[in-house]
C-alpha positions as semicolon CSV with decimal commas, in nm:
position;residue;x (nm);y (nm);z (nm)
1;M;0,000;0,000;0,000
2;E;0,284;0,239;0,083
3;K;0,442;0,182;-0,260
4;T;0,111;0,262;-0,429
5;M;0,071;0,580;-0,225
6;N;0,429;0,682;-0,304
7;A;0,357;0,632;-0,675
8;L;0,049;0,854;-0,640
9;V;0,257;1,115;-0,458
10;A;0,511;1,103;-0,741
11;L;0,231;1,157;-0,995
12;L;0,100;1,448;-0,790
13;A;0,449;1,596;-0,778
14;V;0,481;1,582;-1,156
15;A;0,130;1,726;-1,200
16;L;0,197;2,010;-0,955
17;I;0,527;2,097;-1,118
18;G;0,368;2,083;-1,462
19;F;0,071;2,298;-1,364
20;G;0,294;2,542;-1,180
21;L;0,520;2,587;-1,482
22;Y;0,219;2,614;-1,712
23;S;0,070;2,884;-1,491
24;I;0,392;3,084;-1,498
25;V;0,407;3,096;-1,877
26;S;0,032;3,093;-1,954
27;V;-0,121;3,335;-1,708
28;D;-0,396;3,431;-1,952
29;A;-0,516;3,070;-1,971
30;L;-0,552;3,059;-1,593
31;G;-0,828;3,317;-1,608
32;A;-1,063;3,082;-1,789
33;M;-0,977;2,796;-1,551
34;T;-0,999;2,992;-1,226
35;G;-1,238;3,278;-1,290
36;L;-0,962;3,524;-1,206
37;S;-0,830;3,801;-1,425
38;A;-0,487;3,953;-1,402
39;E;-0,477;4,329;-1,439
40;G;-0,135;4,477;-1,500
41;A;0,198;4,370;-1,360
42;M;0,060;4,328;-1,006
43;G;-0,220;4,095;-1,117
44;L;0,016;3,889;-1,331
45;S;0,260;3,868;-1,042
46;E;-0,011;3,751;-0,801
47;M;-0,134;3,477;-1,032
48;R;0,219;3,357;-1,107
49;A;0,311;3,362;-0,739
50;I;0,002;3,170;-0,626
51;Y;-0,017;2,907;-0,900
52;G;0,353;2,899;-0,979
53;G;0,406;2,806;-0,615
54;F;0,278;2,460;-0,702
55;V;0,624;2,400;-0,853
56;I;0,770;2,430;-0,502
57;Q;0,510;2,192;-0,360
58;G;0,592;1,939;-0,632
59;L;0,964;1,969;-0,570
60;L;0,909;1,923;-0,197
61;L;0,708;1,607;-0,265
62;I;0,994;1,468;-0,474
63;Y;1,239;1,559;-0,198
64;A;1,015;1,379;0,054
65;L;1,005;1,067;-0,161
66;I;1,384;1,066;-0,191
67;N;1,452;1,140;0,178
68;R;1,250;0,912;0,402
69;S;1,354;1,100;0,716
70;V;1,148;1,404;0,608
71;R;0,873;1,222;0,419
72;T;0,606;1,216;0,688
73;P;0,621;1,583;0,791
74;I;0,645;1,716;0,435
75;L;0,359;1,502;0,306
76;M;0,146;1,586;0,610
77;V;0,206;1,961;0,588
78;I;0,132;1,980;0,217
79;G;-0,172;1,754;0,266
80;I;-0,302;1,981;0,541
81;M;-0,246;2,282;0,313
82;W;-0,466;2,119;0,050
83;A;-0,728;2,041;0,314
84;G;-0,705;2,410;0,402
85;Y;-0,787;2,499;0,042
86;I;-1,106;2,295;0,081
87;V;-1,198;2,463;0,409
88;M;-1,146;2,810;0,263
89;R;-1,345;2,717;-0,048
90;L;-1,631;2,603;0,180
91;V;-1,607;2,933;0,370
92;S;-1,631;3,112;0,037
93;I;-1,935;2,904;-0,060
94;A;-2,101;2,995;0,270
95;L;-2,027;3,365;0,215
96;D;-2,075;3,395;-0,161
97;G;-2,280;3,097;-0,276
98;F;-2,199;2,789;-0,479
99;A;-2,113;2,781;-0,847
100;P;-2,115;2,439;-1,017
101;A;-1,776;2,524;-1,174
102;M;-1,629;2,484;-0,821
103;T;-1,700;2,111;-0,816
104;P;-1,387;1,996;-1,006
105;A;-1,166;2,216;-0,788
106;L;-1,321;2,082;-0,467
107;A;-1,293;1,724;-0,589
108;S;-0,931;1,756;-0,699
109;E;-0,834;1,931;-0,376
110;A;-0,998;1,652;-0,176
111;V;-0,816;1,383;-0,376
112;V;-0,479;1,556;-0,330
113;A;-0,535;1,612;0,045
114;V;-0,641;1,251;0,103
115;I;-0,354;1,102;-0,096
116;L;-0,093;1,314;0,083
117;I;-0,232;1,264;0,433
118;V;-0,273;0,888;0,386
119;A;0,077;0,863;0,237
120;A;0,214;1,060;0,533
121;R;0,043;0,826;0,779
122;L;0,179;0,518;0,599
123;A;0,531;0,663;0,595
124;R;0,547;0,708;0,971
125;K;0,831;0,521;1,131
126;P;0,730;0,287;1,409
127;V;0,821;0,418;1,749
128;A;1,096;0,208;1,903
129;S;1,009;0,102;2,252
130;K;1,248;-0,004;2,520
131;S;1,153;-0,316;2,703
132;I;1,194;-0,313;3,077
133;L;1,205;-0,693;3,069
134;R;1,547;-0,719;2,907
């Protein structure tokens, strides 16, 4: 099961890096996907910073897969961040209403959060216990 989850994490890493790079070079295309519009240098900078940051998340996931000693905390933190995206989207729905176009974003965020949190839990090292009977 852990190998399967690690393979899914690797796929997520590639997808995040790919989407992050795409968002850096194709800011205009993000508008149609996200409902956002970039106005001027500041707007372009914001969209590149937010969505381009997925490159860093992807690279951290790869680092976590390579270095088992940091795997659990990195996967858990990034998984919790994605769960946070869901929570904030739900807050937005409560404040602003629901648009059906939000469904794919909510679903993908849930899938990413679950994969990363489950993978983090599977990667935990067992706690060594000292026996008093030795």
